[in-house]
N, C-alpha and C positions, 0 to 999 in steps of 0.2 A: 776276638778279635786275634787271629792269628796270621801276621803277615808274610809273604814272601821270604822278603828279608831272614823275619824273626828263622821260618824253618830252613831255610838254605842254613843260616849259623849253627845252629843246635842240630840238623841232621846231618853229622860228622858222618863219613863212610865206614868207618871201621864200627863207632860205636853204634850205630844202623842195625850194622849187622849179627854185631851180639844179641840184638836186642830183637829183631824175627828171630835170631833160632830161638831166644827164650818164648818167643810168641805159641812159635809150632811144636811148644811142649804142653799146650795151651790146646782146647778144642773148640770149636767156631759152629757154633749149631745150626743156624740158617745162614746162607750167604746166595744169592740169585744175580743176576742179570739182566736189566732192561733195553737193548737194542733197537735203535729206531735208526732210521739212516734213506737222504736224502739225494740224487743227484747230483751234481754241480756240474755246473756248462763246462768243465775242462777235460769230465768225463769218469773222477773221481766221485768218490762219496762222500759226504757230510754227514756227519753219524754223532746223534745223542743219546749219553749211554746216561743210568741212573745203577749204580752198584751200591746192593746197601749189604749188611752184615750185622748179625746179633751173637753177641756170646752174655747167654741169659748171665742175669744177675749183674752181669758186668761192664758191657760197654754196648751201647748202639750207635752203629754208624749209614754215614750214605753218601756217596761222593757221585755228585752231578756234572757231566763231563764233556765237552763237544767235542770232535777231531775235524775240522774243516781243516786239510790239507792243501789248499790252495794257497793258504794266509799265507808261506812261507814264499811265494812266489808273484805274489799281486803286489808287495811295495805297500800295503797297510799297517805294517809294522807290528803283526799282533802274532801272534803263536799260532801254529797250529791247533795244543793242545790247551784251552783252558775250563776250569772249570770252581766251583766250589766244594768244599768239606764239613759236612757239619757232624759232631759228634755228641751222644746223649748219655747218659750216667743210664746203665743198665737195669740198676736198684731202682728205679720211683722215675725214670722218665725223662730228668730236668736235663733242659736244654745245658753243655758246657764249653762248647767251643764251635765259629764259625771259622773253619780255615782256607787258606788259598790253595785252590784245588791243582793249580799250574806248577807250585812248587810242588806240592805232596806227592802228585802224579811224578813231574822226573825223579823226586827223592827215594821213592817208592820201589819204582819201575827198577833204577840204578842198583837201588840194595836188593833187593829181588835175582838179579843176576848176580850181585857181586855175593850173594850169601851160598846159590848154586857152587859158582868159584870157589869159594871156600873149600870145599868138599871135593871139587870136581878139575879144576884145576892143577898142573904140576907147580907141586912147593919152585918148583925154579924155573918158570915158566921167565920166558924173557923178552920175546917179542910179541906184540898183538898185534890185532889186525881189527879196524874201524870198520865195517860195512856201512853205510848212510853217513850223512852227514848233517843231519836236523839238529833241533834242541838238547834233542835224546844224549846226541854222540858224544858231549865234553862229557858228562853225564856218565854216562857207560866207563869213556876211558878213564874217570878219576876215580867212578870206584873198582875198576876193576884193579887198576895201580895201588891204590890204597890196601886191596885186600894179598896181589901180591906184587909185593916192594920189589921187587926180583925183574919185575919189567922193567926194561929200561928202553926200549926201540917201540913204537907205539906209529902205524900204517893205518892211514884215513884214505878210503878207497870209496867214491860217491859216481852216480853217473852224470853228474854235474863237477867236471874238476876246481871250475873256480870254488865252490863251495865245498871240498874239500880242503882247498887251500886255502881257506877263509879258516873254518877248521883248527890245522897246523898251525896256523898263525900266530888265531888271540888264546887257545890255550897251550902253561906256561906249567912246567909242575918239575920240581926238584928232582934232578940226576934221568928225566926222561926226555927223549928227543922224538918231538912227535912231527912224524912228514906225509907229507900228502902224494901218492899214487897213482898212475893210470890203471897196471898191468895188476886184474887183481889176481888171476892167478898164481902170478907169480908170487906178492904178496901173502897169501892165502898156503901157500905151497912153504912158508916160511913159518909160518905162526905157530906160535905157543897155545894163544888164546887167541879164536875169533868171535867178536861179538857182534849183530846186526840189527840195526834198527832201521826199518825200511817199508814202503807200502809197495813190494814186489810181490809178483802176482805167477811169478813163474819164478824156478829155482838160480839164485845167483850164487851159489856154494857147492861144489860140485865134489860128492864124497871122493872121489880118486884124489881130489889134491889136498887130503887131509893127511902129513904126517904124523909116523906114531908118536904117541904121547898129546894130539891137538884136543881142547877144549875147544869144543860150539857153542856157542851162545845165542840164542835165537828168541828175537826181544820183539820185530814188527809183525808178525803176522797175528792179527789179532780176530778176524773173520775165515768163516770157512773158504772161499777161491784165495785166501793168499799163504805165499806161501816164501821162503826163502833161502833153503836146502830139499839139494835133490835124491831119488830114491836110495843109493850109493850110501851119502848120508847112515839113512836110518841101516841099514846091513852092514858099514861097519864099525859103527857105535854102541854102544851101551847109556842106554837109554833113561834119564833120567826127567823130573819135571817139576815145578814149583807145587802144582797141588793136582790130581786128577782129577779134582771136580770139576775146573775149566781146561785145563789140559788135550784132555781126553775127546772135548767137546765143541770147542770154539773156533781152532785155529785150524787154518791147514794145513799148518807143517807134521801133525798128525792124523788131522780127518785124510788128506788126501792119501798119503801113501797106505792108510788104513780101507781105503776104494781101491788100490788096484793089489793088493794082496798082500805090499811088504810088510804089513808093521798091524799088530793083533792085539786089540786090548789085554794086558796081560806082560805081553813082553816087555815094557818098561821095570827096571830094576827098582822103582822108586820116586817118590819124592819128596819134597821136603818136611813135611811132618815126618814120613818113613827115617831121613835122617838127622833128624833132629834128636829124634827117640832110638838113635840107634837100632831101628827096626832093617835096613839093610845099611850098607855099605858104600862109601863113595871112591874114590878112587883107589884101585887095587895094583898097579903099576905105574911104574913108566913107561909103559911103549901101547898102552891100552886108549880108545879117542873117547871119550867123552862128550853126550849130548844133552845138552840143559834144554828145556821149553819154557821161556817166560811169557805166562799165559795172563798173570796180573791175577786181578779177583777181589771185591769186595773185603775178603778178611785179611788181602795183605793191605790196603787201605787203610781198616780199622786195626790193623796191629803196628802201622807204621804211626797211623792218630795218636796211638795210645800213648805209643813209646818218646814220642813228641810231647805230650802233656806229661811227663813223667820228667823228664827235661825242662820245661818251664817250670813244674811245681818244686824241683832241685835247686831254680835258681834265687 
C-alpha cells in the first residue's frame, strides 16, 4: 500500500519528468479508457473512469478514478478527483502495489505537463499564468516552476476570484511571487507559460492574446464537449500533445477545431513519444508559440506508478 504522503514525497517534479522521458522510450502494448458519466444536480457531470495499460512482460496497471466536480463547492472537504491505482507484474501477473489514486493523478498530470514544457517552453520563461484554481493548480505551478526555474512570477486566475486568492496565499515557492488576478486577458498577454486546468466548455484563452514565444499547456478538457482555447490558438501555434492515442480522440481542445476544419490529424508536430525519441524537435525559436495538449491516459499512470516503485525500491 502506497499512501498519498509517500507519493508526494517520492515524486518530486524534476525526477518525475526524467522518469517520464525514459518511459516514453518504451512501447505501451495496450492502453484504453472506460468512461461512465451521470448528471449531477448542479448540471455538471459526475464521471467514473477506468484506465488500464499493459506493457507486455513488464507491467500491468489500472487506475479507477472518480471526478465529482461539485465536491469542491459543497463543503464536504472531499477533492473532486479520487481513486486508487493497482499495479501488477507483467511477467507473472502478481499484484505489486495499491496506490492512492488521487495523489498519483495529481503528480502524473502535472508531471505530464512539465515534461511537455521541458521541450516546448522557452528556457528563459519568466512569467506563468495559471488558469483555474482547483486541486491541480498548485501542482501545475510547482511542476512548471521546477522545470523552468527562471519563472519568478505566477498569476492565478479563476472564475471565482476568492479561490484564486486562496491558491496564491497558500502556495509558497522560493524566488517566485504568486499573485491572484482578475483580468484574464491582461495576464495572458504577459505570460510566457499559460497552463489551464478548468472544466470549461467554451474557450477561455484567445489566440490573439498569445505573445511571441508563449507556451500554452491545456490540461482541463478531457471530454469531447470541453475546451479551454479557441480556434485562433490552433492557427497560431505549433501543436504537440502527450500522446496521439488519447489527445486526438477524447478532448474537445482538438476535436472541436477538427470539426470546424481548423485542425486536421497530421497537423500536429508530434507527441511525447516523438520528442523523447528525437523523431521531432521541440521549440525551434524564441518567437514561435507552442501548444501542448495534456490528455492523460492509462499509459502515463502506469509509467508514473513504475517510476514510483523504482523510487521505493531504491530506499
